[in-house]
Every structure is written in C-alpha cells, then in structure tokens.
NUSESE-541297 format. One line per 2 residues: number of its first residue (from 1); their letters; for each residue x, y, z of C-alpha. Coordinates in Angstrom, 1 decimal. Example, Ala and Ser with C-alpha at 12.3 -4.5 7.8 and 13.67 -1.06 7.14 Angstrom:
# NUSESE-541297
1 = AS = 12.3/-4.5/7.8 | 13.7/-1.1/7.1
END
This chain:
# NUSESE-541297
1 = ML = 43.2/58.5/86.5 | 44.6/62.0/86.0
3 = KM = 43.5/62.9/89.5 | 45.4/59.9/90.9
5 = KK = 48.5/60.9/88.9 | 48.4/64.5/90.3
7 = TA = 48.0/63.1/93.8 | 51.0/60.8/93.3
9 = II = 53.1/63.7/92.1 | 52.1/65.9/95.0
11 = LF = 52.9/63.1/97.5 | 56.3/62.5/95.8
13 = AA = 57.2/66.2/95.8 | 56.2/66.3/99.5
15 = ML = 58.5/63.4/100.2 | 61.4/65.1/98.4
17 = LT = 60.8/68.3/100.3 | 60.7/66.4/103.6
19 = AA = 63.9/64.5/102.7 | 65.7/67.7/101.7
21 = TG = 64.5/69.4/104.9 | 65.7/66.5/107.0
23 = CS = 69.1/66.5/105.2 | 69.5/70.3/105.7
25 = ST = 68.5/70.0/109.3 | 71.1/67.3/110.0
27 = TS = 73.9/69.2/108.3 | 73.0/72.4/110.2
29 = ST = 73.0/70.5/113.5 | 76.5/69.2/113.0
31 = TA = 78.2/72.2/111.5 | 76.5/75.2/113.1
33 = PA = 77.8/74.5/116.7 | 81.3/74.1/115.4
35 = AA = 81.2/77.3/113.4 | 79.6/79.1/116.3
37 = AD = 82.3/77.8/118.6 | 85.0/79.0/116.2
39 = KK = 83.4/82.4/115.9 | 83.1/82.7/119.6
41 = KE = 86.7/81.7/120.1 | 87.8/84.4/117.5
43 = EA = 85.7/87.0/119.3 | 87.2/86.1/122.6
45 = LQ = 90.8/86.9/121.4 | 92.2/90.2/122.6
47 = TV = 93.5/92.3/119.7 | 97.0/93.8/120.1
49 = KF = 97.9/96.6/117.7 | 101.5/95.8/116.8
51 = SE = 104.1/97.8/114.9 | 107.3/96.2/113.5
53 = VI = 110.3/98.4/112.6 | 110.9/96.7/109.2
55 = RS = 110.0/93.4/107.6 | 113.0/91.1/107.9
57 = VF = 113.8/87.4/108.6 | 115.7/89.0/111.5
59 = YA = 112.4/88.8/113.4 | 111.6/85.3/112.4
61 = PH = 110.4/84.1/115.9 | 107.6/86.7/115.8
63 = YI = 106.3/85.6/112.4 | 106.5/81.9/113.5
65 = AM = 104.4/82.7/116.6 | 101.8/84.3/114.3
67 = EK = 101.8/81.6/111.6 | 101.9/78.6/114.0
69 = GF = 99.1/80.0/116.1 | 101.1/80.6/119.3
71 = FK = 99.6/84.1/119.8 | 96.1/82.6/119.4
73 = EE = 97.0/79.9/121.9 | 97.7/82.7/124.4
75 = GL = 94.4/84.4/123.5 | 95.8/87.2/121.4
77 = NV = 95.1/88.5/117.9 | 98.0/90.4/116.6
79 = DM = 97.1/93.2/114.2 | 100.5/94.0/112.6
81 = NT = 101.8/96.9/110.5 | 105.3/97.9/109.4
83 = AQ = 106.6/101.3/110.6 | 109.8/101.5/108.4
85 = GS = 111.9/102.9/111.3 | 112.3/102.7/115.1
87 = DK = 111.4/106.4/115.3 | 108.1/105.8/113.6
89 = GA = 107.4/102.7/115.8 | 108.0/104.7/119.0
91 = AA = 105.9/107.6/117.7 | 103.0/105.1/117.1
93 = LI = 103.2/104.1/120.8 | 103.2/107.6/122.0
95 = AG = 100.3/108.5/119.7 | 98.3/105.4/120.9
97 = VA = 98.0/103.9/117.4 | 100.1/100.9/118.5
99 = DI = 100.1/98.9/121.7 | 103.4/97.2/121.2
101 = SL = 106.3/98.0/118.9 | 109.4/96.0/117.8
103 = VG = 112.1/98.7/117.7 | 115.6/99.6/118.7
105 = PE = 115.8/99.8/122.5 | 117.5/103.2/122.2
107 = TA = 114.1/104.7/121.5 | 113.1/104.1/125.1
109 = IY = 116.2/106.0/126.2 | 115.4/108.9/123.8
111 = IY = 111.8/109.2/125.0 | 112.9/109.0/128.7
113 = NQ = 115.3/111.9/128.3 | 112.6/114.0/126.7
115 = KG = 110.8/114.1/130.1 | 107.4/114.0/128.4
117 = DK = 104.1/112.7/129.7 | 104.7/109.2/128.4
119 = TL = 107.7/106.8/128.8 | 108.5/103.6/127.0
121 = KI = 109.7/100.3/128.6 | 111.5/97.4/127.0
123 = FH = 110.0/94.1/128.1 | 111.5/91.5/125.8
125 = QL = 114.9/91.4/124.0 | 114.3/89.6/120.7
127 = TM = 117.7/90.0/119.1 | 121.2/90.1/120.5
129 = KD = 123.2/90.8/117.4 | 123.0/93.4/114.6
131 = GS = 121.0/92.0/111.8 | 122.7/93.5/108.8
133 = FL = 125.2/92.1/106.3 | 127.8/93.9/104.2
135 = LS = 127.8/93.2/100.5 | 130.1/94.5/97.8
137 = RN = 129.6/95.4/94.2 | 132.7/93.7/93.1
139 = KV = 134.0/90.4/94.4 | 136.4/90.9/97.4
141 = DN = 138.6/88.0/98.4 | 139.7/87.8/102.1
143 = FK = 137.7/90.9/103.1 | 139.2/93.2/105.8
145 = WS = 137.4/96.1/107.3 | 140.2/98.3/106.1
147 = DL = 139.0/97.6/102.6 | 136.2/100.1/103.2
149 = GG = 138.7/103.0/103.4 | 138.0/105.5/100.7
151 = KS = 134.9/103.5/99.6 | 131.1/104.4/99.8
153 = VI = 128.6/102.3/101.7 | 124.8/102.6/101.4
155 = GW = 123.8/102.4/105.1 | 120.9/103.2/107.4
157 = RP = 119.5/106.4/108.7 | 121.5/108.4/111.3
159 = GS = 120.8/107.3/114.8 | 119.4/103.9/113.8
161 = AP = 121.0/100.8/115.4 | 122.6/99.3/112.2
163 = QM = 124.0/102.7/111.3 | 125.6/103.2/114.8
165 = VL = 126.9/99.6/114.9 | 128.6/100.1/111.6
167 = NT = 130.0/103.4/112.5 | 131.4/102.1/115.8
169 = KL = 132.9/99.1/114.0 | 134.6/101.4/111.5
171 = TQ = 136.0/103.4/114.5 | 137.2/100.3/116.3
173 = EK = 139.0/99.1/113.1 | 140.4/102.7/112.5
175 = VA = 139.0/102.8/109.0 | 139.2/106.3/107.6
177 = QT = 137.5/108.2/104.8 | 134.6/105.8/104.4
179 = DV = 131.5/107.6/102.9 | 128.5/106.0/104.6
181 = VT = 125.4/107.2/102.8 | 122.6/107.6/105.3
183 = NI = 119.9/109.6/103.4 | 118.3/106.8/101.4
185 = AS = 115.0/105.3/102.7 | 115.3/101.7/103.8
187 = TA = 112.8/100.6/101.1 | 115.0/102.2/98.4
189 = MA = 118.4/101.1/99.5 | 118.6/97.9/97.3
191 = GA = 117.3/99.7/94.3 | 119.9/102.5/94.7
193 = FT = 122.7/100.0/94.9 | 121.6/97.9/91.9
195 = SG = 121.3/101.2/89.9 | 125.0/101.9/90.5
197 = KG = 125.2/103.9/93.7 | 127.8/102.8/96.4
199 = DY = 130.7/100.3/96.5 | 129.1/98.4/99.3
201 = IQ = 125.7/98.1/100.9 | 124.5/97.2/104.4
203 = VF = 121.3/95.2/104.3 | 119.1/92.8/106.3
205 = EP = 117.8/89.4/105.2 | 116.2/88.3/102.9
207 = IA = 117.4/91.3/100.8 | 121.0/90.3/101.3
209 = SS = 120.6/86.8/100.0 | 118.4/87.9/97.1
211 = LV = 121.0/90.4/95.9 | 123.7/87.8/96.0
213 = KE = 121.5/85.2/94.2 | 120.7/87.7/91.5
215 = GK = 124.4/88.3/90.9 | 124.1/92.0/91.8
217 = AH = 126.2/91.8/94.9 | 128.8/89.7/96.7
219 = YV = 128.6/88.7/100.4 | 131.6/90.0/102.4
221 = AS = 130.7/90.1/106.1 | 128.1/89.7/108.9
223 = VG = 128.2/93.0/110.7 | 126.5/91.4/113.7
225 = QD = 129.0/88.6/114.0 | 132.0/90.8/113.6
227 = FG = 130.7/93.4/116.0 | 129.6/91.0/118.8
229 = AF = 126.8/91.0/121.2 | 124.5/94.0/120.9
231 = PE = 120.8/94.4/122.0 | 119.5/95.6/118.6
233 = TS = 115.7/95.0/118.6 | 113.3/94.9/121.5
235 = YV = 109.6/94.7/122.2 | 108.5/98.0/123.7
237 = AT = 105.3/99.5/125.1 | 104.4/102.6/127.1
239 = SD = 104.7/102.3/130.8 | 100.9/103.0/131.1
241 = YI = 100.0/100.2/128.7 | 102.2/97.7/130.6
243 = KK = 100.7/98.8/133.9 | 97.1/98.5/132.7
245 = NP = 97.6/95.2/130.7 | 100.2/93.0/132.4
247 = AI = 98.3/89.8/131.4 | 98.5/90.8/127.7
249 = IQ = 102.2/91.5/127.9 | 102.8/88.2/129.5
251 = KF = 100.8/86.3/126.9 | 102.7/88.2/124.1
253 = VN = 106.1/87.3/125.6 | 105.0/83.7/126.0
255 = AV = 103.9/83.4/122.4 | 107.2/84.8/121.0
257 = AK = 109.1/82.4/123.3 | 107.1/79.5/121.8
259 = GR = 108.0/80.7/118.3 | 111.7/80.7/119.1
261 = AW = 111.5/77.3/120.8 | 109.7/75.8/117.8
263 = MQ = 112.5/77.0/115.5 | 115.1/75.2/117.6
265 = TA = 113.7/71.8/116.6 | 112.1/72.4/113.3
267 = SS = 113.7/71.7/109.9 | 115.0/74.5/107.7
269 = DD = 112.3/73.6/105.2 | 109.5/73.8/107.8
271 = IA = 110.8/77.1/109.1 | 110.9/78.5/105.6
273 = SA = 107.4/77.3/104.9 | 106.1/79.0/108.0
275 = LM = 107.8/82.3/107.1 | 106.9/82.4/103.4
277 = PF = 103.4/84.0/103.9 | 105.3/87.1/105.4
279 = FD = 107.7/87.4/102.4 | 105.5/87.3/99.4
281 = GT = 107.5/86.5/96.2 | 110.6/85.5/98.1
283 = PK = 111.8/82.0/97.0 | 112.1/79.3/99.7
285 = DI = 115.8/78.8/99.2 | 116.4/82.5/100.0
287 = II = 114.4/82.3/103.2 | 116.3/79.1/104.2
289 = QS = 119.6/80.9/103.5 | 118.5/83.9/105.5
291 = VD = 117.4/81.9/108.6 | 120.7/79.9/108.4
293 = RY = 122.8/83.1/108.5 | 120.9/84.4/111.5
295 = MK = 121.0/81.1/113.3 | 124.8/80.9/112.8
297 = QD = 125.4/84.2/114.5 | 123.2/83.3/117.5
299 = TW = 120.8/86.1/116.8 | 117.9/85.0/119.1
301 = PA = 119.0/84.5/122.7 | 117.6/81.6/124.7
303 = VP = 116.8/84.0/127.5 | 115.4/87.2/125.8
305 = EL = 116.6/89.4/128.6 | 118.2/92.9/128.4
307 = NA = 120.6/92.8/131.4 | 122.7/95.6/132.9
309 = QQ = 125.8/94.7/130.9 | 124.0/94.8/127.6
311 = FD = 122.3/98.0/128.5 | 125.6/99.5/129.3
313 = TL = 126.9/98.4/125.9 | 123.9/100.0/124.2
315 = QK = 124.4/103.4/126.0 | 128.1/103.3/125.2
317 = VL = 127.4/102.9/121.5 | 124.9/105.8/121.7
319 = IE = 127.4/108.1/123.4 | 130.1/107.1/120.9
321 = NG = 127.8/108.1/118.0 | 126.9/111.4/119.5
323 = VL = 123.1/110.7/119.9 | 123.3/110.5/123.7
325 = KP = 125.3/112.9/125.8 | 127.2/111.4/128.7
327 = EQ = 125.1/113.3/131.2 | 122.0/111.8/129.6
329 = KV = 123.0/108.3/130.3 | 120.2/106.4/132.2
331 = AD = 121.7/105.4/135.5 | 118.8/103.1/136.6
333 = IN = 118.0/100.4/134.0 | 114.6/99.9/135.6
335 = AV = 113.6/103.3/134.4 | 113.2/102.0/130.9
337 = VD = 113.5/98.2/131.2 | 111.0/95.7/132.7
339 = MS = 112.2/92.1/132.4 | 109.7/90.7/134.9
341 = FV = 107.6/89.1/132.1 | 110.6/87.4/130.5
343 = KK = 111.5/85.9/133.9 | 108.0/84.2/134.0
345 = IG = 108.3/82.5/130.6 | 107.4/78.8/131.0
347 = KA = 106.2/79.2/134.6 | 102.6/78.4/135.6
349 = E = 100.5/81.3/136.6
END
C-alpha cells in the first residue's frame, strides 16, 4: 500500500513537472520572438551623439521628435546632452564628442573665419525668433524699451545670440545707460535675480513663466517678437560628418520636421504631456504657457530653411555687436550653410 502511494506521488509530481514545462515552453515561444525582434530593432538603430545648447521649451519640436518616437521611426537613437552654451556645443563638434549640435548659427561663421582644419555647416534652421523674454522685478504698466534706461538687466554671455539681439534692440530704440550683466552663468541667472540682483532679467521658457507664477517677476516683453525675424538656433555638424553621413542627416531632419508637424495639430495638453519628461519638476500649466508664448511669436518656421536674407540679417547683427569684422563677413552662404536636406523633407527617397 505504501509502495502504491509512493508510486502515485511520483506520477503526480511528474505530471506537475510536465505541465509546468509545457506552460513555460508555450510562454517562451510567444514572448521570446517578440522580445528578440524588439532587441534586434534597437540594435539596428544608428546612434547620434547630440548636444543641445541649453534645455528650453524653445526647442520643443526636437523633444517631441524624441518622445513620440519620430527619431526611432527614422532609424536613429539620439544620445543627448546639454552643453550650456553655443561655444561649448561647437567645441564638442570640433573635438568629435558630438555628431550634431543645436547652437547659434553664428558659431559656424566663427569657426569658418578661424581657417582651421574643420568647418561647420548649418543644415536645419529650427527657430526663427529670439527665444528670450524680458521680466521685471517690479510691475511695469505699458512697458516701453526706454524704461530700461539707467536700469540693470541680467542677460546672457557676450557674443551669444540672445545677448546680441537685446543689445541691437537697445541700440535701435536708442536706449542709453542700460547695464546689461553678462557674466552670470545661464544656470545661475534666475537665482541671481531672485536673490536681488538686477531690475530686469532676460530668460527663456519655462524659467520665465515659472518666475512669474512664483510672484518673483513680472512679464513685460517678448524680445523675439519685438525684434522680429532672426535665425537664432540651428542644427549644425562638421562638413566632414555631413559628407560621410548624408543619410543620417536626412533622417535627423525628417524626424524634427515630424515633431513640428505633430505640434501643429496636437492639443496644448498633449504637447505638454510629451514635453514633461524633459522638464522634471516643471508643472504642466507652466509648460503649456511656455509653448503658447513660443507658438504666438511664430518661433518654429514651417520651412526650416536659413536663406540668404536671414543669413544677411545674422551677419549684420554680428557686425553691429563687434564680434565679426566687416571684412570677415562670409560672402558665399554655401560655405557654412547646406539646406539640401531641408529641401528633401517629405519627399520620397
């Protein structure tokens, strides 16, 4: 009897083992191929080392392209870091630690005039307005640019696009004796202002809306809207990289274009939801406000092309600000600009 019980137990255990093995085998056969396919797809993506100048909602189409998977649709994996300055972003390209940088297009002109071994080329014009906003410490009704006379403004580093745009605007408005502070790091500007430095501050979104919401500043003007069209931020790569990797550049341009197109039909809430992973700790209402401000000033052009007229405007501002001598003006736009990839957006290969 005992022997029979033992035999029954052994048989029952064997049945359980067979059932478990069968179940495991079935699960493996259904999930393993899918997992393997996903892994293979990930491995097939080409990695692009990408450097952005700063983190700002000003560059929303790029983040949307990342979050909505448009880069992956094009077969690219974007490895992104933040340079904290166009000069650093350009240096990363020259050093080979970045493949593509989002920087001020003036960097390509500076590098070209150095006559070094490497040159940079602008291949996509992401923004067509300055992205900064002017905030005041005390409420100002009916702001006029002349209100800045005799006041101090926390601004951007010398030679940077927002600093030059502000300086040119002050010159155009004939505003005298404005002290523009340019020696504070971009990451420390808001802190310096809230601690009591400066009568005004020039900042990008979402910092501008955050300071206003916290009651630490008052919105007075959009520098970009008041200044007008200006090619402030471009995608740039070395001439060598573009020559060796035209397919990657085209895929990159296509993905960003998809990001901008998606934003044109998406709701403010959906756009903010897609951007939130890139702005940890920033409330959704602030992101919505930031996007709305950039949308209203027509920041992102439908055709992201840097043309001859805009290039001339850029060089004029550089000369007016003393960072480019008249004799250093680049006569041939093609020396530092390649818009051939932009012209192929939406066209079948």
